[in-house]
Structures are given as structure tokens and as C-alpha cells.
C-alpha positions as CSV (number, residue, x, y, z in Angstrom):
1,X,205.9,35.1,163.7
2,X,208.1,36.2,160.8
3,X,211.4,37.9,159.9
4,X,211.4,41.5,161.1
5,X,209.1,41.0,164.1
6,X,210.4,42.3,167.4
7,X,210.4,39.6,170.1
8,X,211.2,39.3,173.8
9,X,212.7,36.3,175.6
10,X,210.4,34.6,178.1
11,X,213.0,32.9,180.3
12,X,215.5,35.7,180.5
13,X,215.8,39.5,180.0
14,X,216.4,41.0,176.6
15,X,215.1,40.4,173.1
16,X,215.6,41.6,169.5
17,X,214.3,41.2,166.0
18,X,213.9,37.9,164.1
19,X,216.6,37.6,161.4
20,X,215.9,34.0,160.3
21,X,214.8,30.5,161.2
22,X,216.6,27.1,161.7
23,X,214.1,24.5,161.0
24,X,210.6,24.8,162.4
25,X,211.4,25.1,166.1
26,X,214.5,27.4,166.2
27,X,214.3,31.2,165.6
28,X,217.4,33.4,165.1
29,X,217.0,36.6,167.3
30,X,219.3,39.4,166.4
31,X,220.1,41.6,169.5
32,X,221.0,45.3,169.5
33,X,224.7,44.4,169.2
34,X,224.1,42.4,166.0
35,X,224.6,39.0,167.4
36,X,222.2,36.2,166.3
37,X,220.9,34.1,169.2
38,X,219.3,30.7,168.3
39,X,216.2,30.3,170.5
40,X,213.3,27.9,170.7
41,X,210.2,29.4,169.2
42,X,208.4,28.6,172.4
43,X,210.8,30.7,174.4
44,X,210.1,34.0,172.6
45,X,207.0,36.3,172.3
46,X,206.3,38.8,169.6
47,X,206.0,42.4,171.0
48,X,205.8,44.3,167.7
49,X,204.6,43.1,164.3
50,X,207.0,44.1,161.4
51,X,204.1,45.1,159.1
52,X,202.7,47.4,161.8
53,X,206.1,49.0,162.3
54,X,206.5,49.5,158.6
55,X,203.2,51.3,158.5
56,X,204.2,53.6,161.3
57,X,207.5,54.4,159.6
58,X,205.8,55.1,156.3
59,X,203.3,57.4,158.0
60,X,206.1,59.4,159.8
61,X,208.0,59.8,156.5
62,X,204.9,61.0,154.8
63,X,204.2,63.6,157.5
64,X,207.8,64.8,157.3
65,X,207.6,65.2,153.5
66,X,204.4,67.1,153.8
67,X,205.8,69.5,156.4
68,X,208.9,70.2,154.2
69,X,206.8,70.9,151.0
70,X,204.8,74.1,150.2
71,X,201.1,73.9,150.6
72,X,199.8,74.2,147.0
73,X,196.1,73.8,148.0
74,X,193.7,76.6,146.9
75,X,192.2,78.9,149.6
76,X,188.8,77.2,149.1
77,X,190.3,73.8,149.7
78,X,192.2,74.9,152.8
79,X,188.9,76.4,154.2
80,X,187.1,73.2,153.5
81,X,189.8,71.1,155.2
82,X,189.8,73.4,158.2
83,X,186.0,72.9,158.7
84,X,186.7,69.3,159.4
85,X,189.3,70.1,162.1
86,X,188.3,69.5,165.7
87,X,188.0,72.6,167.9
88,X,187.1,73.4,171.5
89,X,183.6,75.0,171.6
90,X,183.5,75.1,175.3
91,X,182.4,78.6,176.4
92,X,185.0,80.8,178.1
93,X,185.0,80.9,181.8
94,X,183.2,84.1,182.8
95,X,185.2,84.3,186.0
96,X,188.5,84.8,184.1
97,X,189.5,88.5,184.0
98,X,186.3,89.4,185.8
99,X,186.3,92.7,187.5
100,X,183.5,93.2,190.1
101,X,181.6,96.5,189.7
102,X,182.5,99.4,192.0
103,X,180.3,99.5,195.1
104,X,178.9,103.0,195.5
105,X,177.4,104.8,198.5
106,X,174.8,107.5,198.5
107,X,177.0,109.9,200.4
108,X,179.9,109.0,198.1
109,X,178.5,111.1,195.3
110,X,180.0,114.1,197.2
111,X,183.7,114.3,196.7
112,X,185.8,114.0,199.9
113,X,189.6,113.5,199.7
114,X,192.1,113.6,202.6
115,X,195.8,113.1,203.2
116,X,196.5,111.1,206.4
117,X,199.8,110.7,208.3
118,X,200.2,107.6,210.5
119,X,203.0,106.6,212.9
120,X,204.3,103.1,212.4
121,X,205.0,102.8,216.2
122,X,202.8,105.1,218.2
123,X,204.7,104.3,221.4
124,X,208.0,105.6,220.0
125,X,206.7,108.8,218.4
126,X,210.0,110.6,218.5
127,X,211.9,107.8,216.8
128,X,209.3,106.0,214.6
129,X,208.8,106.4,210.9
130,X,205.5,107.5,209.4
131,X,203.3,106.6,206.5
132,X,201.4,109.1,204.3
133,X,198.1,108.0,202.7
134,X,195.8,109.5,200.2
135,X,192.2,108.7,201.3
136,X,189.4,108.7,198.6
137,X,186.1,108.9,200.4
138,X,183.9,109.0,197.3
139,X,182.4,107.0,194.5
140,X,184.9,108.5,192.0
141,X,188.1,107.3,190.5
142,X,190.8,109.8,191.3
143,X,193.8,110.6,189.2
144,X,196.2,112.3,191.6
145,X,199.6,114.0,191.8
146,X,201.3,114.3,195.3
147,X,204.1,116.9,195.2
148,X,206.7,118.5,197.5
149,X,208.1,122.0,196.9
150,X,211.8,122.1,196.0
151,X,213.1,125.6,196.0
152,X,210.8,127.6,193.6
153,X,209.6,124.4,191.8
154,X,207.7,121.3,192.7
155,X,208.7,117.6,192.5
156,X,206.2,114.7,192.2
157,X,206.5,112.2,195.0
158,X,203.7,109.9,193.8
159,X,201.4,110.0,190.8
160,X,198.7,107.6,189.7
161,X,195.1,106.5,190.2
162,X,193.2,105.5,193.2
163,X,189.9,103.6,193.1
164,X,186.6,104.7,194.8
165,X,186.4,104.4,198.6
166,X,190.0,103.3,199.2
167,X,193.0,104.6,200.9
168,X,196.5,104.3,199.4
169,X,200.0,104.4,200.7
170,X,201.8,107.4,199.1
171,X,205.2,107.1,200.9
172,X,207.1,106.3,204.1
173,X,209.3,108.9,205.8
174,X,211.2,109.7,209.0
175,X,211.7,112.9,211.1
176,X,214.8,113.7,209.1
177,X,212.6,113.9,205.9
178,X,210.2,116.5,207.3
179,X,212.2,119.5,206.2
180,X,212.0,118.4,202.5
181,X,208.2,118.0,202.7
182,X,207.0,121.0,204.5
183,X,205.1,122.4,201.5
184,X,202.8,119.8,199.9
185,X,200.6,120.1,196.8
186,X,197.8,117.7,195.9
187,X,196.3,117.8,192.4
188,X,193.2,115.7,191.7
189,X,190.8,114.9,188.8
190,X,187.7,112.9,189.6
191,X,185.8,110.6,187.1
192,X,183.8,107.4,186.8
193,X,184.2,104.6,184.3
194,X,181.6,103.1,182.0
195,X,178.8,105.2,183.3
196,X,177.5,108.8,183.5
197,X,178.5,111.1,186.4
198,X,178.5,114.7,187.6
199,X,181.7,116.5,186.7
200,X,183.7,117.6,189.6
201,X,186.2,120.6,189.3
202,X,189.9,119.7,189.0
203,X,191.7,120.4,192.3
204,X,195.1,122.0,193.0
205,X,195.4,122.4,196.7
206,X,198.5,123.2,198.8
207,X,199.2,123.2,202.5
208,X,202.1,123.6,204.8
209,X,203.0,120.7,207.1
210,X,203.6,121.5,210.7
211,X,206.7,119.4,211.5
212,X,206.5,120.0,215.2
213,X,203.3,117.9,215.4
214,X,205.2,114.8,214.4
215,X,207.1,114.9,217.7
216,X,204.0,115.1,219.9
217,X,201.9,112.1,220.9
218,X,198.7,114.1,221.2
219,X,198.9,115.4,217.7
220,X,197.7,112.1,216.4
221,X,194.0,111.6,217.0
222,X,191.6,108.7,216.9
223,X,189.9,108.5,213.5
224,X,187.8,106.2,211.3
225,X,190.3,105.8,208.5
226,X,192.9,103.9,210.5
227,X,193.0,101.6,213.5
228,X,195.8,103.7,214.9
229,X,195.8,107.5,215.6
230,X,196.6,109.8,212.7
231,X,196.9,113.4,211.5
232,X,194.3,114.1,208.9
233,X,194.4,117.0,206.3
234,X,191.2,117.5,204.3
235,X,191.8,118.4,200.6
236,X,188.1,118.5,199.5
237,X,185.2,117.7,201.8
238,X,181.6,117.1,200.6
239,X,182.4,118.8,197.3
240,X,183.9,121.8,199.1
241,X,187.5,122.5,198.1
242,X,189.8,123.6,200.9
243,X,191.8,126.2,199.1
244,X,195.4,127.1,199.5
245,X,196.6,128.1,203.0
246,X,193.1,127.2,204.4
247,X,194.0,123.5,205.0
248,X,194.5,122.7,208.7
249,X,195.2,119.3,210.1
250,X,192.7,117.5,212.2
251,X,195.1,117.2,215.1
252,X,193.4,118.8,218.1
253,X,189.8,117.9,217.4
254,X,188.0,114.9,218.8
255,X,187.2,111.7,217.0
256,X,186.7,112.4,213.3
257,X,183.9,110.1,212.2
258,X,184.1,109.0,208.6
259,X,182.7,106.9,205.8
260,X,180.9,103.6,205.5
261,X,181.7,100.6,203.5
262,X,184.3,100.6,200.8
263,X,186.1,98.3,198.5
264,X,189.8,97.5,197.8
265,X,191.0,99.1,194.6
266,X,193.9,98.6,192.2
267,X,196.3,101.5,192.1
268,X,198.9,102.1,189.4
269,X,201.3,104.9,188.7
270,X,201.2,107.1,185.6
271,X,203.5,104.7,183.7
272,X,201.2,101.8,184.3
273,X,203.5,100.0,186.7
274,X,203.6,100.0,190.4
275,X,205.9,102.5,192.1
276,X,208.1,101.9,195.1
277,X,205.3,102.5,197.6
278,X,202.4,101.3,195.5
279,X,202.0,98.1,197.5
280,X,199.4,98.9,200.1
281,X,195.7,98.9,199.3
282,X,193.2,99.0,202.1
283,X,189.4,99.5,202.4
284,X,188.1,102.3,204.5
285,X,186.3,101.3,207.7
286,X,182.6,101.7,208.4
287,X,181.4,104.9,210.2
288,X,181.3,104.7,214.0
289,X,178.7,107.4,213.9
290,X,175.8,107.3,211.5
291,X,174.5,110.6,210.2
292,X,170.8,111.3,211.0
293,X,168.5,112.4,208.2
294,X,168.8,116.1,207.7
295,X,171.9,116.4,209.9
296,X,175.0,118.2,208.5
297,X,178.6,117.1,209.0
298,X,179.3,120.1,211.3
299,X,176.2,119.2,213.5
300,X,177.2,115.6,213.7
301,X,180.7,116.5,215.0
């Protein structure tokens, strides 16, 4: 025990630093207010040695001086010093930023793209709102543009990319919006990522929406794209492009069987951010009817 040591009282709270001694048995303890308290040596305990404290202060001052002075070491010396620094050689977690490969189907090599219209409330068909979906029934990524005619020109309602074997919410609308979306254009470019593929022609298809069908319950038919009934317009089917004015809705046909397993995909707009309606991503359901070997789509229906 010596001058400068930090001590604590044993019989009461508080403590301070030793400022002097009175004889062999009395120590003078200076508290934080500067008062010296005579105390028996047996009534105090050292909690911090003064020599150790001085070393810590000197080390802190040295580090502060080093940080404020320029580093005059040579590049060779800096590299040598850095080799001695500790570093984390733990391998990166492979699951971080991992994107699973796209699951492909044999029949998905033929391009099939549809636009589907689904009532939100099937029981209130004359009052409900509707959702429009772009359906990608293929193994290709699709860059798309979904447009409405405005006078003599066209206006893009939704643009972006849709992943293979997914359906994507384009917009939501009501009966009062139908007049502004009677003429629809769909532009498509198909491609694959990080692998070879067969080039598909770019598509620019247009069709006229029959607004009266959105007031009739029986216009919306059972299908394999959605759990609820829907109106389906094919844009391209099994690589066959449905040209302008040839597109007719699948409204009065029976159940329209469709594709097998699919995966959920990310969809972004042309600016790289999500648009107002780019919030719904759903996988396509499994076929309820399996095509027999050698059977065509028309025969299966």
C-alpha cells in the first residue's frame, strides 16, 4: 500500500486515493471532494495499484500521440507489420446471397404467356374490383411491357421482368376503369440467364377487352392458374404467337388445364425498384390433367 493507490473502505461505502500516512497504522484517504479522511490501514483495501494506473495512462497517451502523427513508415515496413495483424480466415457462409437455380420443365421450353383477369369477390361480380396478372408458363425470363391505348398513342401501365413459371400482379382495377383499358398491348422478350437457350421472337400483341364480360358471372371460368374463376387471354401459346385481333378470351370454354410445377420469382420494374403493384408473386399450380405422350393441346382439351 503506497501513496497514489486507489482504496475502498471496508466498513462503509466510498473510498479514494492514498494521499499520505500518519504513523504505521493510519492512512490518509483523499475522497473525490478533496477531503482527507484518516482511516486505519486495516479498514481499507487497495482496488487499483498506482503503478499499474500510471502504465495505463502512459499507454493511452502514446496511442493518442501515434494517431495524431503522420505514419512515416515505408511501404515495405507497413506491409510487414500488416502480416502480423490478426484476421478472420473463416470461409464465407455459402448460404448468404445464394440464389437457387431456376427449376425447368420439359414442356416449359415452349413459350406460353397469358394475361389473366380475376375478380377479388366472385359473389359481388358487379361491384367487386379485379386483378390483372401476367402469367409466364415457360422456362424463360420475360421482359415485358403492359400498355393501354390512350387516343392514338399508348401508355405503359406496368413494365419489368417476370421469372420463369410464375404469375405476376400487373394492376388492380374497377368497373369504372374499364373504358380506359379496352385496348391492351403486351410486348415480350424471352431469354435465359447463365446458360444457352433457343431464341424466341420478340412479341408485340394487341387485343380488345370485352368490358361486358366483367359484369357477367359466367364469363369467369375455372382454370389452373388461380383458385378462383378467371378470364384468360393467351398472348403466345406453345411458341405460337396469337397475332393482333386474333386474341380471344377463354371465357366460354370449359376448364382450361395448365402447367405443372413452378417456382416463385423476383419481379422488378424497369428502374430496378418495385412499382405500386409489384407486390404479389405466386407460383403456378400443378396441372389437373396430364398430357399423354403424343397428345396435342387441342386433343387434350
